[in-house]
N, C-alpha and C positions, 0 to 999 in steps of 0.2 A: 155862276159856273157854267153855262152856256158862253157868256163872253170871253172866259178864260180860254175855251177849246177853240173859239174863233180866233183869239189871240196868238194860240198855238200854230194854228194851221197857216195863219197869214206870215208867219215866220218862215221864210224859204229852208234855213239851216234847220230850223227844227222839225220841219215838216218832213224834211231828207232823213234825220235820225228816226221820225216814226216809222217812216217807210221801210227805213234798213233794219229796224227792230222787227216789223212785222214779216218781211221776208225770211230773216233769221228763223223765226217763230214757226213759219210755213215748214221750212227745213226740217225741224224739230217735229211739227206733227205728221209730216209723211214717213219721216224714220220711224215715229212710233207705232204706225201703222204695217209696218215690216217685220214678219216673224221671224223668229231665229229658225234655221232647219234642224229638222228632226225632233220639233217638241209637238206635243199634243195639246195644243190651245184650248180646245173645248174641254179637256180632261180638268185642267189647271182653273179655266174659268166657272166651272160647275162647284169649285172648293171656296169660292172668293167670297159670298155672303155668308157664308158659315163660319167663317177665320178671321177674327177680329186683326192679327197680324198681316193677313194678305190682305184685307180689306183697307187698312192704313198705308202699305206700300201700295195699293192700286189708285189708292186716291193721290197720294205725292205724286205718281206719275202719270197721272191725266189718265186713266186705263191702260198704260202700255203694258202693265204686269200682268193683267189676265191675258193678254195677247203673246204676253211672251216675245216681246218686240226686242229689237237690237237696243233700246233706249228703257229696256225694262226696269234696270235698276236706277235710272234717273241721275242727279246728282247728289244723292242721298251718300254715297262713300265720300266724297269731297267735304259735305258738310260734317259729316263726323270727325274727317282728318282735320278739318278746321278747328273744331270742338277741342281735340287732344292735344291739338299744338298748341293752343291758347290756354290750356288748362298747364300742361307742361312748362309753359313760358312765366307760370307765375310763380317763380322763384323754386321751380321744382328741376328743372334741368338749368344749370347757371349758362350755359353756352347759347340758349335760346335766350334766356332772360337779358343777355347783352345785346343780342342781337334785335330786340324790340325796340332795346334803347339807343340802337346804331341809326336811326333815321330811315331813310329811302332805301338805301344798300341793304341794309338789315333788314328791311321790311320784304324786298325783293328775294333775298335766301330764304327768307321764313316761308314765302309764297311757293317757290320752288322746292322746298320741304315737304309742305304740304301737300303738293300735286304728287311727288315721289309716295309720300304715304297713301294717298287716294287710290294709287295704282295698285296697292299691295290689298288695302282694304277691300276694293272694288272686286279683285280676283278670287280673294278670301269668300266674300260674303256671296257672289255669284256661285263658285264652285258649293259651298254650304249649302244654297236656296236650290240650286239643281240636284244635288245630290238628295237633300232631305224630301223634296216634292216628288223625285221618282221614287223613293222609296214608298212612301206615303199614299202616293195615288196613282204611280205608274205614267207619268206626262212623256215620257222617251220612248219615242219608237224603237230605238237600239241602246241599251242601257249597257253602256262599256266606259271604263274610264278614261278614253282617249275621246269619247262623246262629251263625258264631264267637263274635260279639260278645253275642248274646243268651245263648247257653249259659253263656258268661263270667260274663254278669252274673246270672243264676240262681244258678249256683255260689257267687259272691262273697256274694251275699245271702244263701245258706245257711250258710255258714261264718260270716258276722256273727250271724246267727240263733243259730247253735249258741253262740257266745260270749257271747250274751245270757242263754240258758239255764244257761250256766255261772256266770255272775254271780250268777244267784237262786238255784241250788244252794250259791254259797258265802254269798248273804246271808240265806236262810231256811232252807237244809238243812244236811246236815251238813259243808259245807264243802268247799275243794280242788275246787272246780265243774269246771275244766277238765281235770283229772287223772282226776276222776270219769267224764267223758264219754269220755277215751279208754279209761280201764279198762272201762268197760260195751261199748264196740265191739269191743274184743279179745276179753273174755269170752262175748259174744254169738257168737262165731265157734268158741269152743272145742267144742261139741257136733256140731257139722257137722264139724268137723277130724276128729274122733275116729272117726265114723262113717266119712269117706271112706278114714282110715288100714285101718279094719277091713276095708272092700272092696277096697280095693288089695292087702292081703296076702292075704286069702282068694282074691282070684281069682288072684295070683302064684303062690300054692303049687302043686304039682303035683297031677295029678289022682288024688282019692282020698286027698291028704294034708291035708285039711280043718283036721285038728288041728295041722298044723304053722304054719297061717298064724294059727290062734288062740293057739299058743304065742308066735309072732312078736310078735303083739298085746299079749299081756300083759308081754311083755320091755318093749315101746315105752312101756307105761304105767308101769311102775317105773321106767323110764330119764326118764320125765319127770318123776315125782315126786321122784328124786334130784335131778334139776337143778334144780327148784323149792326143794329144801332148801339145795342148793349157793347159789343165789341170795338167798335169806334169810341164810344164814351171811356172805355177803357185804355184804350190804346193814347189817345188825347189826355185822360186826367194826369195833372201834376199837382204837386203839393209845393206852393210857392213860398219859398223862405226869405224874408225881406233881409237885405245887406246893406250897410251904409259905408262909405268911405270917409275915411280921416282926411283932415284937411292937409296932412303930410305927403296925401298920394296923388297930389294933382287935380282930382276932382272936387267940387264943391262938397263939403261935409253935409249939406242938406239934402243931395242927390241920394235917392233910395231906390234899389234895382232889387231885382227876384233872383233867387237861386233855384230853377224848377228841378223837382226829385219826380220821375215818372212813375206813378202807381205800380205800373208792369215793367219794371226796367229788363226782366230777364225775357220777354216775348214769347215765344214758342219754346225757346230751348229747353225748359223743363220737362216739355212735352215727349220731346225727343230723346230726352236722358232716360224719362221714366219707361217708355217704349223699349228701350234697349237693354235695362236691366231686366225688365219681364222675359223678353224674347231670348236674351243671352243663354240661360239655360237651358232653354228648349232645343236651340240649334245646337248645343253643345251633346246633349241626351239623345237627338237622331241620330247622331256617329256611333253611340255607346249601345244603349238599351232602348230597341222600341218599346217595350213594354212601359220603362219608366218614363220614357219621352211621352206617352201618352197621359201617363197619371198626373204627370207634372202640366202639361198642356190644359188638361182638365182643370186641375186646381186654378192654375194662374189664369184661364179663360176669362176674358173680358165681358163674357156675356152671362158672367156668374156672379153671385154677391161678393166671395170672398176675394177673386182676381181683381174686381173692380175697388174694392177698397184699398187693396196693397198700390193698385195704381195710382188712385187718388191720393195716398198717402206719399207714396214718393213723388209725384207732381209738386204735392206741397212744400216739401222738404227741398226739394232740388229749386224750386224758386227762391227760397231764400239763399241756397248755396250759390245760385248763379249772380244773383243780386250782390251777394257778397264780395263777388267777383269782379262785377261790373263797376260799383258804386263803394270807392274806398273813401270814407269820412274822414279819416286821417289826414290824406293827401289833399282832399279839398278844404280843410282846416288849416293846411298849411299854405296851400295857393292863395287862400283869403289874407293869410297873415302877410304874404310875400307883396300883395297888391296893396297892403294898407286898407282891408275892407274887413268888415267884423258885423256879426248879427246884433242889432239892438238889445240889451238886455243879457247878454252872454258873453262872458269874458273869452278874447282870442286864447287860442291854445288848447289845453286840454279839454276846460270846460266846451269850448265849441265843436271838439270831436265826438264827445258824450252824446253833447245834444243832437247833432248831427246824425250820430248813429241810433239814437232813440227815433227819432221821426222817421229815417229811412225802413227800421223794424217794424214800425207802427204801420208805415202805407204798404209795406210789404205784404201783410198779413192780408189787408184788402184786394191787392192784386193778387195774391195766392189763392183765397177763397174763389175771388173770380173765374182765374184762370182753371181751376179744378174742376167748377162748375159746368163751364164752356168744355173741357176735354172728357167729362163725363157723360156728358148730355148723349150722345151717339149710342151709348151704351143702356143707359137708363130706359130711354124710350123703346125700345124693341119688347122691354120685358112687360109694358102695359099696353103697347099696341101692336099692331099686325104689321108694321113696318121693319124691314131687316136691318141689322147695324149700317150695311154699307150704302143705306140712302135716308140714313137719319138726320136729324138736323145738329148743328152746332159742331163742337171739334177742332182739330188742328186746321182744317182746311179753311173755315172761315178766319181765323187768326192770321192765317198767311195772306189770304187773299187781302183781307183790309190792310193789313200792316203793309204789305208791297204797293197796293193801290194809293194809298195816302203818303207812304213816302215817295212815288214815282211822281204823284202829281206835284208835290211838293218841291221835287227838283226841277221840273219841266219851268214850273212859276219861277225859280231860282235862275234858270238858263236864260228864261223871256227876259226877266228883270234887268239882268246883268246885260243883254243885248240891246234892250231899251237905252240902258244908262250909257253904255259904248257910242251909240247914234248920237247921243246927246252931245256927247263930248266932241264929237266930229263936229 
């Protein structure tokens, strides 16, 4: 690992990309500290720890939400827009389906549509959040419609500027711009989180038993590392299906390769889907009926067993739903037939499709269970410990951080190998 880092920094081109990425992230972190005018950030910050929805938004925004900074929404609206367009492109809207099959030109048009939709979603989300929070907690110094519109416009502009920063990182930096922004926001909060946990455990221990609090903090750190290792294993775990080529395909018939299927093909998307379904009725009711909003919020609260069970079931179901969108056994079986490949002991065609579907369903059960455990862990621990959910272990943050870190390192290694290969040819 150390040799890999040393090799990366010895390459002038890659070193320049890393430095450019760090410069862009510095701009992001500076912007995250600039508050929107007219908002009482202290009133908002006091509500973060006790509200699971606000805690998640604050986590993904790297603490920008509790300060109500210009980047408070993060890139969430763009991610939601991307998911919506992707779902609509699955033979729901024929025009979008055609664009997905039109190569680079079609992808550019879909990207433009995604950005336009992201602007609309960002403005609606910003206006809804500001209106709801002001009516619930009184976070605005001057509560007028013009103030709502002004703050919603500023937050929307901040989101689109973050998307632009992500594009620069993808083009001139180390790549994966949007994911890197989310990654940096979560990681920037980790030191403060550990300090907060240490203070909570130390102050919660009995008088004269500071050693007990320190021991609990050490156990907390060990458990954190164990969960990270578990997420890494889940991200890397694949089911390898052996495939063999017929003699007419050009490859030797004795050659056996493997078709890998990831245990968790859906990544963190099911968690985002489940969170959206849980929060959608709450946001709608906040505009219509305050009493109904309070009752529904208490019922769907992730700090209570009923809401947590609903959340876990949604994550489990959405894992199957999104995996089905990502992995198409029929198309895989068709491609295998076209390339002259087959699974030993399985007939090509319908039998291969049925076998692949069965394998995908079985491994998705394991991936869905693992994702549910990681997703609900931050909300289960506070029920049995003195830790608030905002600093608990596990959840969406670790999945994102580990996934982005592994993918980024893989890309950098690929760029380094490509550069060395070009240098060898020269």
